[in-house]
N, C-alpha and C positions, 0 to 999 in steps of 0.2 A: 740546466737547458739554456743557451744562448740562443736567441733569435734577433732577426734583424726586421725592423719596421720601417716602412716609407711612409711619410706624412704629406698631407697637402689636400689640394682643392677646396677653393672657397665655395661654399653653396649659395645659392641666391634664396632670399626669403627671409622672414624673422619669426622668430619663435610666436606661437600663437598667442596673443594677450587676451581673448575671451576664451578662459578655461572651462570645460564643461563639468559640471558636478557628478555626474555619474559615467565612470569610465566604461568602455565599451568591454564586453568579454572577449577573451581569446583564447584559443588553445595552444599548448605548448608542450613540448617534450621535457619533463621535469624529471630531475635527478634529485634524490634525498637520501641522506645518510645520517645515522645517529651520531652525536657527539659523546654526551653523557645521558644516557637513556634510563638511568636508574637513579634512585635517591643516593645510594651508597656511592655510586661511581661519581656523581657531582659534587658529593662531599670530599671525595679524594682530591678531585680537580682543585677545589677552593681551598683546601687544606695544603696544596702544592704550591699556591701562589702566596697564602697568608702566613705560612709557617716561617719559622726561623727568621722572624723579623722580615718578613716579606723580600727575602734575598733573592728570589727568583723574579720578583717583579723589577726589583732595583737592577738586576744583572741582565735583564732582557736586551738585546740588541735590535735595529731596525731589520725588519725581512727584507731582502734585496734581490729575490729572485726575479730575473728578466727586468730589473729595474729601469735600466738606461737602454733606450733602442736607437739604431743608428738610423739617421735619415738620408738615404743616397739619391732619392729623387721625388718629385712631387707626383703623386697619382691623382688624376682627374675623377670625378664621380663621388660616389659616396652614399651614405644613408637615404632611405626614403621611407616615409610612413607606410606600415602595411596594414593599416585600419584607421578609423578616425581617432583624432586627438582626445586624449582623455587625461584626467587629474584623479589623484584620491587625497582629499584635504588633509592638512595636518593636524595631530591632536590638539584640540582646543579652538581648532580654527575653521571647523565644517561648516559654520553658518556667516562667517566673516567674508569680505570681499578683498580683494588683493589690494596692495598698495605699494607705490615705490618709496625708495629710503634712499638717503645720502650718505648718513653716516653708517657705521659698521658696528654692531654688538655681536659679539662672538656667540654661536647658538650653545646652548647647554647640551644638545643632542650629540656633539661629535666628542669622540673619546678614542681610546686604545683597545684592540683586542691583541690579547697575549695568547701563545699557543707555543708547542714544541712541535718541530717538524722532523724531518729524516734524519738529522744531526744530534736530536734530542736536547738541542740547547734552547733557552728561551729566548723567544723573538716576538715583534710586533709589528702591527699594521694600523692605520686608521680606519674607523669604522663610524656608523650615525644609528642613532635609534630612529626608527620609522613607523608610520602609523600602523596599527593592526588592529584587530577585534579585542584581543586581550592585553594590549599594549605591553608587548614582549618581543619585538622585532628588532632585529639590526641588520643593515644593509652595509656590504662592503664588497671590495673585489674578490673574484672567484679564487684567484691563487693565496687569498689570505684565509681560505677555508678547506681547499681541496689541494693535497700535496701532489703537486705536478712534479716534484723532483724524484721522490721515489715511487710515484705512481700508487701510492697507497690513498685508500679513499679519503680520508679527513686527517686534517692536523690533530694532535693531541693536545689534551688538557685546555680547549679553547674557553677564554672568557672575554667580555667586555667590560671596559671600566670608563664610563664618560667621566671627563675631567680629571683625568688620572695626572698625578705630579709627583714622582720623587717617593713612590711607596705609600700615598695616600689614595683614599678611594672615598672621595667625597660624598657621591651618590651610591655607593654600593659597588659590588663586584656581580656580575651576571654570568653565571655558567651556561654556556652553549648547550641547548639539548637535541635539536635536530637542524640538518642544514640542507638547503635547498638551492640548486643551481639548474641550468639548462643542460640537458643531455649531451650536448653537442662541445660544453665545455669540460663536463666530466669525463667523456670519453675522448675526444679528439683536441682538448684544450683551444678550442676556436676562440680566438680574440675578441669576435664579434658577441660572445656570450660570457665574457669575462666578468661575471658579477655573482653574487650570492646573497641569500638572505636566512638569516638564523634565528630561530626561536630560543630564548633564553629563560632560565629559571628566574624567580624573584630574587632580586639582590640581596646580598647578604654582607654583614660587617662582622667583625671579631674584636673584642675587647677582652685580652687575656687577664689572669688573674695575676696579682704581685708575685714576680719572682718566674712566671711562666714563661716557656719560648714562645716568642711572636713579638708583635709591636702593636700598639693601640692604634686605631684609625680614626676613632671620634674620641673628644674629650668626655670623659665618663668614670666616675667612681664605682658603678655597678659591673661586675663581671656577668658574662654569659653563665647561663646554666648547663649542667651535665643532663644529657637525655639517656635512658637506659635503651639499650639495643640488644638483639640477639647475640649469640657468640659467634656465629657465621657472618654477621655483619661488622663486628668487631674484628675478626681476623681479616675481615676483607678491607678494612679501613688501614689502608699503606701510608700511614701518617706520621707526624713528627710527636715527639715527647711533649705532652702538655694537651695534646688534643684526644687521648684516650686514657681510661684507667679501669682497674678492676677493683671492687669492694664488696665484701661479702659473698663472694661468688657470683656476683652480677657484674655486667659489662656495660660501660658508659662511654659516650662519646661526647665531646665538647660541643654545645648548642650554639649554632651561629644565631646572631640576631637577624631576623627577617627585616628588610625595610621596605619591601613592597616591589609593586611592578616597575618596569624600567620608565615607560610612558606616563605613568603617574608623578614620577619623581624629576624627569628631565624633558618630558613631552616627546614629540614625535613627528618627524618631517612628514610632509606629504609625499606624493610620487606623481610625475608627469612623464607621459610617453605619447610616441607618435607626434612630437613636436618639431616645426621648422627649424631649420639651421639658421644662425646668424643673431640669435637674441644673446645679451649679456648673460653670464652666470657669475656666482660667487663660489670659489672652491675653499673649503675648509678642511684643514688637515694638520697633521704634526710633521713637516718635511724634516729631514736630517739628512747629514752626510755632506760631503764636497760637491762642486761644481767639476767638470773634467780638468780645469786649469788649476784646480786643488783649493779655490776659494772655499773656506767652509762657512756658509751663510746661515746655515739653520742648525740648532742644537737639539731639535727633536722634542725638548721638554716641555714646551709651550705652542697651543694651537695658533696657527697663522692663518692669513687669507689672503687670496687674489683674486683678480675681477677680469673678464674679459669677455669678447663675444665667440661663439663656438664658430667652428669651420668643419666642413667634411674632409674625412682622412680614409686613406685605403691602405691596408698592407696583404695584399694578396700572398705573400710567401707564408704567412701562417692563417690564411683564410680570413684575414681581416677586410672584409669589404665593406663594412657598415660601422666606421669608427668615426668619432667626433674628437676635435682637438681644441684647446684653448690656450692662448698665450699666457704663461705662467713660470715665474723663476722657482718655483718649487723644485727642489732636489728630490730624487725619486726615493732614496731610503726614507721609511717612515711615512712618506706621503700617499703610498700605496693604499687604496681604499677610500682616499679623501671624498668628501660630499660634494658633488656640483648640485648648487642649489639654484633653480630659477624662480623668479618673483619673490626673492627673499624680503620679508617684511622685517624691517630695523627694530621696531618696537617690540614685537612680539617673538623675535629671532626664529621665524618660522618661514619656509618657503616649500618648494617641490623638489624632491630629488629627482636629478634628471641626467645623472651621470655619476660613475665612480672611476677614480684614477686607476688606471692598470700599468702605466709606462710613462715615463718622460723622454725629451729629447731635445738635443741641440741642434736645431733645424737650419741654422746660418753658418754653422762651423766656426764659431768663434770661443768654443770651449766653455760656453755658458749654457745651462739648461735655460731653454726659453718656451718649451711647450709640454704641457700635459695631454693625455690621451684616455679616451673612456669609450666603452661600446655605445652604440646608440641604443635608447631606450625605446622600444618598440613595442607592439602587442606580444611577443614571445617574452618580453622581460615582464609584462604585467601578467603573464600567464604562469612564471615561477612566483613571483610575488603573491598571486591567488593562491598558489597550492599552499603557501606557509602562513598567511596572514589570518586563518581562522583556527590556528591550533594553540591549545592551552597548554601552559607549561607546569605552574604549580610552585611549590615552595620546597627548598631542600632543609630550611632552618629547623 
């Protein structure tokens, strides 16, 4: 689906510098759909990505649905708070004060989400770990979770890998369990609500035995163990050779190694909403692809950052009345879902998630991408987040 987005409008005011510690409650129309809501379903998802020497992870390409949007004119106006400003502190930062930083250390919380969409091919976007009760929540763009191409509910085989690089999962692979977004995006694909929060199971790693199909992800001489399962679960496990076996009339699946909760391993960013426009934010993501002029500036293999002040934007043609933009050279492929962090603290690598990239644009017509766009995070965003933040996921190992 191709759409046109008109950007513009610089709003007065600065992002609130005094952030309240207790966010105001907000009601919201929340849409929720399962991703892998049973243990065997989650096992199959993990095996799809880790099996056959992680060939599907390595072969994945950036998801580029609605990546580049055309800026034909500048629209005035833009977002406004719908209630009081509020924040949710980052993991480990609940009792610490905010601080400014000059140097940039990349956050461990940023990574890639992998999934298969309408064409069945492996794709990826950017996403970030975010604070939650059970330290198991991921934030990204709505169309990196909900399949707007085929209008099927969600993407298939959805996983998050923080710090992913060429088949390696340094802090584990986290299978998505339940996805949450705003009803207006789920049903109407409203650009103002193009964000999603996903609960994930505990992270897993897989160390194969010598000669088995697969590839090791951590240096270890010890193989994972087999676990006995029912015949029904054995038959339901549609996985590669080396992940299942029968012995003496019993049925076994290879046992993944549980590496614990996402937030315990990489931390989790806070959340800021109903903030004023005009304050700088850092954008962290995995941009890939070329500029319109053909310049291939980013490979998508490593995390990058940009920095700028937010400004208001509108896109009436897609009901985009409450968008924000930031000057950034990130190309769209791969950068979708990139984290916009306000009040980022360099030493702790923590801040407040205040946006996610949903599109990029060349606003001055020079054939170089210069702007990234996000929904404005308001009380409706907090309502969706609140629906997801208290759900336990558990382990699939």
